[in-house]
C-alpha positions as CSV (number, residue, x, y, z in Angstrom):
1,M,280.6,178.1,94.7
2,K,278.1,180.8,95.4
3,L,278.5,182.9,98.6
4,K,275.6,182.6,101.0
5,K,273.6,185.8,101.4
6,K,271.4,187.6,103.9
7,I,268.1,188.1,102.2
8,W,265.4,190.4,103.4
9,I,261.9,189.7,102.1
10,F,259.3,192.5,102.4
11,N,255.7,191.2,102.2
12,H,253.0,193.1,104.0
13,Y,250.6,190.1,104.0
14,A,253.1,187.3,104.9
15,T,251.8,187.3,108.5
16,G,249.3,184.6,107.5
17,M,252.1,182.5,106.2
18,F,253.6,182.5,109.7
19,T,250.4,181.1,111.2
20,D,249.8,178.6,108.4
21,E,253.4,177.7,107.7
22,S,252.7,177.9,104.0
23,G,252.6,180.3,101.1
24,R,254.9,181.7,98.5
25,H,257.4,183.6,100.6
26,F,257.4,181.0,103.4
27,S,258.3,178.4,100.8
28,F,260.9,180.6,99.3
29,A,262.5,181.4,102.7
30,K,262.4,177.7,103.8
31,N,264.2,176.6,100.6
32,L,266.6,179.5,100.6
33,K,267.6,178.5,104.2
34,D,268.1,174.9,103.0
35,F,270.3,176.3,100.3
36,G,272.5,178.0,103.0
37,H,271.2,181.5,102.8
38,Q,269.8,183.6,105.7
39,P,266.3,184.8,104.7
40,T,264.2,187.1,107.0
41,I,260.5,187.9,106.2
42,F,259.2,191.4,107.2
43,C,255.4,191.6,107.4
44,A,252.6,193.4,109.2
45,S,251.5,192.7,112.7
46,T,247.9,192.4,111.4
47,I,246.6,189.3,109.7
48,H,244.9,190.0,106.4
49,N,241.1,189.4,106.2
50,T,240.9,188.7,109.9
51,E,240.7,190.7,113.2
52,E,243.7,188.8,114.5
53,K,247.1,190.2,115.0
54,I,250.5,189.4,116.4
55,E,251.0,190.9,119.8
56,L,254.2,192.9,120.0
57,G,254.5,192.8,123.8
58,T,254.2,196.5,124.6
59,N,252.3,199.5,123.2
60,T,255.6,201.3,122.3
61,A,257.2,198.4,120.5
62,L,257.7,199.0,116.8
63,F,258.3,195.4,115.9
64,K,258.7,191.8,117.2
65,T,260.8,188.9,115.9
66,E,259.8,185.3,115.9
67,Q,260.8,182.1,114.2
68,K,258.7,179.4,112.5
69,A,260.1,176.2,111.1
70,G,263.5,177.8,111.1
71,V,262.3,180.9,109.1
72,D,262.8,184.3,110.8
73,F,259.9,186.8,110.8
74,V,259.8,190.4,111.7
75,F,256.3,191.8,112.6
76,I,256.0,195.5,112.1
77,K,253.4,197.4,114.1
78,T,250.5,198.3,111.9
79,P,247.0,199.7,112.7
80,P,243.9,197.4,112.4
81,Y,241.5,197.6,109.5
82,K,238.3,196.1,108.1
83,G,237.3,195.8,104.5
84,N,238.8,197.9,101.7
85,G,238.1,201.4,102.9
86,S,240.2,204.1,104.5
87,S,241.3,201.9,107.4
88,R,243.0,199.5,105.0
89,I,244.8,202.4,103.3
90,K,246.0,203.5,106.7
91,N,247.2,200.0,107.4
92,M,249.1,200.0,104.1
93,Y,250.7,203.3,104.8
94,G,251.5,202.2,108.4
95,F,253.4,199.2,107.1
96,Y,255.3,201.3,104.6
97,R,256.2,204.0,107.2
98,G,257.1,201.4,109.8
99,L,259.6,199.6,107.5
100,F,262.1,202.4,107.6
101,P,262.8,202.6,111.4
102,V,262.5,198.8,111.8
103,A,265.0,198.2,109.1
104,K,267.4,200.7,110.8
105,E,267.0,199.0,114.1
106,Y,267.3,195.5,112.6
107,V,270.6,196.4,110.9
108,K,272.0,197.4,114.3
109,S,271.4,194.0,115.7
110,H,271.7,191.7,112.7
111,G,273.8,193.6,110.1
112,K,272.6,194.8,106.8
113,P,271.2,192.4,104.1
114,D,273.0,191.5,100.9
115,V,269.8,192.0,98.9
116,I,266.1,193.0,99.5
117,L,263.2,191.2,97.8
118,A,260.2,193.6,98.0
119,S,256.9,192.1,97.1
120,S,253.5,193.7,96.3
121,V,250.3,193.3,96.5
122,H,250.3,197.1,97.1
123,P,253.1,199.2,95.5
124,L,254.1,201.0,98.7
125,T,256.1,198.0,99.8
126,L,258.1,198.1,96.6
127,V,258.8,201.9,97.1
128,A,260.0,201.2,100.6
129,G,262.2,198.3,99.4
130,I,263.9,200.5,96.8
131,K,264.4,203.4,99.2
132,I,265.8,201.3,102.0
133,A,268.0,199.3,99.7
134,K,269.5,202.5,98.3
135,K,270.2,203.8,101.8
136,L,271.9,200.5,102.7
137,G,273.8,200.3,99.4
138,V,272.3,196.9,98.4
139,P,270.2,195.8,95.4
140,C,266.4,195.6,95.5
141,V,264.5,193.1,93.6
142,C,260.8,194.1,93.2
143,E,258.3,191.3,92.8
144,V,255.0,192.3,91.2
145,R,252.1,190.0,92.1
146,D,249.3,192.4,91.1
147,L,249.2,195.2,88.6
148,W,248.4,198.4,90.5
149,P,246.6,200.5,89.3
150,E,245.9,198.4,86.2
151,S,243.8,195.8,88.2
152,L,241.7,198.5,89.7
153,V,241.1,200.0,86.3
154,A,240.2,196.6,84.8
155,Y,237.6,195.9,87.4
156,D,236.1,199.5,87.1
157,M,237.1,200.4,90.6
158,I,238.8,203.5,89.4
159,N,238.8,205.5,86.1
160,E,242.0,205.3,84.0
161,K,241.7,209.1,83.3
162,N,241.4,210.1,86.9
163,V,244.3,212.3,88.1
164,F,245.0,210.0,91.1
165,T,245.1,207.0,88.7
166,K,247.7,208.8,86.5
167,V,249.8,209.5,89.5
168,M,249.6,205.8,90.4
169,Y,250.8,204.8,86.9
170,Q,253.7,207.3,87.3
171,G,254.6,205.6,90.6
172,E,254.4,202.2,89.0
173,N,256.7,203.3,86.2
174,W,259.1,204.7,88.8
175,I,259.3,201.4,90.6
176,Y,260.0,199.5,87.4
177,K,262.8,202.0,86.5
178,N,264.5,202.0,89.9
179,A,264.3,198.3,90.8
180,N,267.6,196.4,90.2
181,S,265.5,193.5,88.9
182,L,261.8,192.8,88.4
183,I,259.9,189.6,89.0
184,F,256.4,189.2,87.7
185,T,254.2,186.3,88.8
186,M,252.2,186.6,85.6
187,E,254.2,185.4,82.6
188,G,253.2,188.4,80.5
189,G,255.0,191.0,82.7
190,K,257.2,192.1,79.8
191,D,254.1,192.4,77.5
192,Y,252.5,194.7,80.0
193,I,255.6,197.0,80.2
194,I,255.7,197.1,76.4
195,H,252.0,197.8,76.2
196,R,252.4,200.9,78.4
197,K,255.5,201.9,76.3
198,W,257.7,202.0,79.4
199,N,260.5,199.9,77.8
200,R,263.6,201.5,76.3
201,E,262.7,200.3,72.8
202,N,259.5,202.4,73.0
203,G,261.3,205.4,74.4
204,G,260.8,204.6,78.1
205,K,263.5,203.8,80.7
206,V,262.7,200.2,81.8
207,D,265.4,197.7,80.7
208,L,263.5,194.5,79.7
209,S,266.7,192.5,80.4
210,K,266.1,192.9,84.1
211,V,262.5,191.5,83.9
212,Y,261.9,187.9,85.0
213,H,259.0,185.6,85.6
214,I,258.4,183.3,88.6
215,N,254.9,182.1,88.9
216,N,253.2,180.8,92.1
217,G,253.6,177.1,92.7
218,V,253.1,174.3,95.2
219,D,255.2,172.8,97.9
220,L,255.0,169.2,96.8
221,E,256.7,167.8,99.9
222,N,254.1,169.5,102.1
223,F,251.3,168.7,99.7
224,H,252.0,164.9,99.8
225,Y,252.5,165.0,103.6
226,N,249.2,166.7,104.1
227,K,247.5,164.3,101.7
228,E,248.6,161.3,103.7
229,H,248.3,162.7,107.3
230,F,245.1,164.9,107.1
231,Q,242.2,163.0,105.6
232,L,238.6,163.9,105.9
233,I,235.9,161.3,106.8
234,D,233.5,162.0,103.9
235,P,231.6,159.2,102.2
236,D,231.3,161.2,99.0
237,L,235.0,161.4,98.5
238,V,235.6,157.7,98.8
239,N,232.5,156.6,96.9
240,P,233.7,154.7,93.8
241,E,230.3,155.0,92.1
242,L,230.5,158.8,91.9
243,F,232.3,161.0,89.4
244,K,233.4,163.8,91.7
245,V,233.7,167.4,90.4
246,V,235.5,169.4,93.1
247,Y,235.6,173.2,93.6
248,A,237.7,174.5,96.5
249,G,237.6,178.2,97.3
250,S,235.5,181.2,98.4
251,I,231.7,181.3,97.7
252,R,231.1,184.9,96.8
253,K,230.0,186.9,93.9
254,A,233.4,187.3,92.4
255,N,233.8,183.5,92.1
256,N,230.3,183.1,90.5
257,I,229.5,179.8,92.1
258,K,225.9,180.2,91.0
259,R,227.1,179.4,87.5
260,L,228.6,176.2,88.8
261,V,225.3,175.3,90.4
262,D,223.6,176.0,87.0
263,I,226.1,173.6,85.3
264,A,225.3,170.9,87.9
265,E,221.6,171.4,87.3
266,H,222.1,171.0,83.6
267,V,224.1,167.7,84.2
268,Q,221.3,166.5,86.4
269,E,218.6,167.2,83.8
270,Q,220.5,165.1,81.3
271,G,220.3,162.1,83.7
272,H,223.9,161.8,84.7
273,H,223.2,161.1,88.3
274,Q,226.7,159.5,89.0
275,I,228.2,163.0,88.6
276,K,228.3,164.9,91.9
277,F,229.6,168.5,92.5
278,L,231.4,168.9,95.8
279,I,232.0,172.5,96.8
280,Y,234.5,173.2,99.6
281,G,234.6,176.7,101.1
282,D,232.5,179.4,102.6
283,G,231.4,182.9,101.9
284,P,228.4,185.3,101.8
285,D,226.7,183.5,98.8
286,R,226.7,180.0,100.3
287,E,223.5,180.2,102.3
288,G,221.5,181.6,99.3
289,L,222.9,178.9,96.9
290,E,222.1,176.1,99.3
291,L,218.5,177.4,99.6
292,Y,218.3,177.7,95.8
293,C,219.5,174.0,95.3
294,M,216.8,172.9,97.8
295,E,214.0,174.9,96.1
296,Q,215.0,173.7,92.6
297,N,215.6,170.1,93.8
298,I,219.2,170.1,92.6
299,L,220.4,167.0,94.2
300,N,223.9,166.6,92.8
301,V,225.5,169.5,94.6
302,E,226.9,169.3,98.1
303,F,228.2,172.4,100.0
304,K,230.8,170.9,102.3
305,G,231.7,174.2,104.1
306,R,235.1,175.6,105.0
307,V,237.9,173.2,105.7
308,D,241.4,173.8,107.0
309,H,243.8,174.2,104.2
310,K,245.8,171.1,105.3
311,Y,242.8,168.9,104.1
312,I,242.8,170.3,100.6
313,P,245.5,168.0,99.2
314,Y,243.4,164.9,100.2
315,I,240.2,166.4,98.9
316,L,241.6,167.3,95.5
317,S,243.3,163.9,95.2
318,C,240.0,162.2,95.8
319,S,238.3,164.1,93.0
320,N,237.9,163.0,89.4
321,L,237.8,166.5,88.0
322,N,238.9,169.8,89.5
323,I,237.2,173.0,88.3
324,V,238.6,176.5,88.0
325,Q,236.1,179.1,87.3
326,L,234.3,181.4,86.8
327,F,236.2,184.6,85.9
328,E,234.7,187.7,84.3
329,E,236.2,188.8,81.0
330,N,238.8,191.5,81.5
331,P,241.9,192.7,79.7
332,L,244.3,191.5,82.5
333,K,244.0,187.9,81.5
334,Q,246.2,188.4,78.4
335,Y,249.2,188.7,80.7
336,G,248.7,185.3,82.3
337,T,247.6,184.2,85.7
338,S,249.1,183.1,89.0
339,V,246.0,181.7,90.7
340,N,247.3,179.6,93.7
341,K,244.8,176.8,93.4
342,I,245.8,175.9,89.9
343,F,249.1,174.5,91.2
344,E,247.4,172.4,93.9
345,Y,245.1,171.1,91.3
346,F,248.1,170.0,89.2
347,A,249.7,168.4,92.3
348,S,246.5,166.3,92.8
349,G,247.2,164.5,89.6
350,K,243.7,165.0,88.4
351,P,242.5,167.0,85.3
352,T,241.3,170.5,85.5
353,L,238.4,172.2,83.7
354,S,238.5,176.0,83.2
355,D,236.2,178.4,81.4
356,C,238.8,181.1,81.0
357,E,241.7,181.0,78.6
358,Y,244.6,183.1,79.9
359,G,247.7,184.3,78.0
360,Y,250.4,181.7,78.5
361,D,247.7,179.3,79.6
362,L,249.3,176.5,81.7
363,I,246.4,174.0,81.4
364,Q,246.7,174.2,77.7
365,R,250.5,174.2,77.7
366,Y,250.7,171.0,79.7
367,Q,247.5,169.5,78.3
368,C,246.4,168.6,81.8
369,G,242.8,169.5,81.3
370,I,240.4,171.4,79.1
371,V,239.9,175.2,78.7
372,L,236.7,176.4,77.2
373,N,237.0,180.2,77.0
374,N,233.7,182.0,77.8
375,A,231.8,178.8,77.4
376,G,228.1,178.5,78.1
377,I,226.4,176.4,80.7
378,D,225.6,173.6,78.3
379,E,229.1,173.4,76.8
380,L,230.7,173.2,80.3
381,A,228.2,170.6,81.4
382,N,228.9,168.5,78.3
383,A,232.7,168.8,78.9
384,I,232.2,167.4,82.5
385,I,230.0,164.6,81.1
386,G,232.7,163.9,78.5
387,F,235.3,163.5,81.3
388,S,233.1,161.1,83.2
389,E,232.7,158.9,80.1
390,M,236.3,159.3,78.9
391,N,238.3,156.1,78.2
392,Q,240.9,155.3,80.9
393,E,244.0,155.8,78.7
394,E,243.0,159.3,77.7
395,Y,241.9,160.2,81.2
396,D,245.2,158.9,82.6
397,Q,247.2,161.0,80.2
398,Y,245.6,164.2,81.5
399,C,246.4,163.0,85.0
400,N,250.1,162.3,84.2
401,N,250.4,165.7,82.5
402,A,249.1,167.4,85.6
403,L,251.8,165.7,87.7
404,I,254.5,166.9,85.2
405,A,253.2,170.5,85.5
406,A,253.3,170.2,89.3
407,Q,256.9,169.1,89.2
408,D,257.8,172.1,87.1
409,Y,256.1,174.4,89.6
410,D,257.4,172.8,92.8
411,F,258.7,175.6,95.1
412,K,262.1,174.0,95.2
413,V,262.4,174.5,91.5
414,L,261.0,178.0,91.7
415,T,263.4,178.9,94.5
416,K,266.4,177.9,92.4
417,K,265.1,180.4,89.8
418,L,264.8,183.0,92.5
419,E,268.3,182.3,93.8
420,Q,269.7,183.0,90.4
421,I,268.1,186.4,90.4
422,L,268.9,187.4,94.0
423,I,272.5,186.2,94.1
């Protein structure tokens, strides 16, 4: 029988998980607690992409503890920020610096942990996790959810040959060498280390035997609860005469929703008026796209606006086809993806259409949809029309395969994998 452990989870941006009662580390912590462990999530007092924050009580307080759904949270005092400029960098450094005195104080009142799980996005959290774990004499498991600086290089935000970039790569290599174990959310984490020649076989110092993969997933219990208890009154969703193509997410340049509108226009031009595109979300491009649809007389697109996340399971389950798109070509996709919405799409039990083939592609692996890599507007439109005219047996097979994928990526299953690494 395994001994139950005190597990500290460092995630700068887990503050939103406290307010939403959802997300990767909230699900991990909730399940670890059910398994008999004592998880604690350390996060920033600021809430990412908002001007909201957790009030610490006094101006001199370094941290505050609260509990949500039985999960303990420690909020570390961090400066406010907007956008991705210098104020965000100060916020990152503030969290990194704040972890050290807060960890010291928390040990005094709660005892030291048995293991630390330090999670990116930014690498300073991983550096802090390794250093604090070393001081406490406990192992540190580093979880890599984004490749820094590789992601910044891939999106042309920084130059690979820049001195600062080279320093970041050296820091990344240091993290991989010094972590007791490594977890990548993307399945090709080992491939990435080999590509950079950091593994021992290539003369580096990273032991590939300590590298693991745990993707993102879905809390199926919560998904089904929300589907039954939070339902929108929307005539489009319940109209049996419509074949509903659903996109849920941000409406901004990076998501290229204009391309989805172009696909809808192509479908309309071919006379398939029973197909309707329902777009749930908001963003800076929404108003312009709505005006474009009005001017071009595109009648098969409805912008539904932002909805609370608790309504997403019902929305997706009412769709006939969920669409994931529209990603720019970049070298990162060879290592796989951990896009959150994919797993909610699976849980809906409806097929998914994607225009981007990733390494270790899950849609293809489970045959729960169709992937048309770098497809044109006409090819994607024809695929949607094909789904709308598909015989019931073939369509149902896609749906059943999606449910199988969702079961494999239920957070209860993923937490068991995490437990084996941590304990």
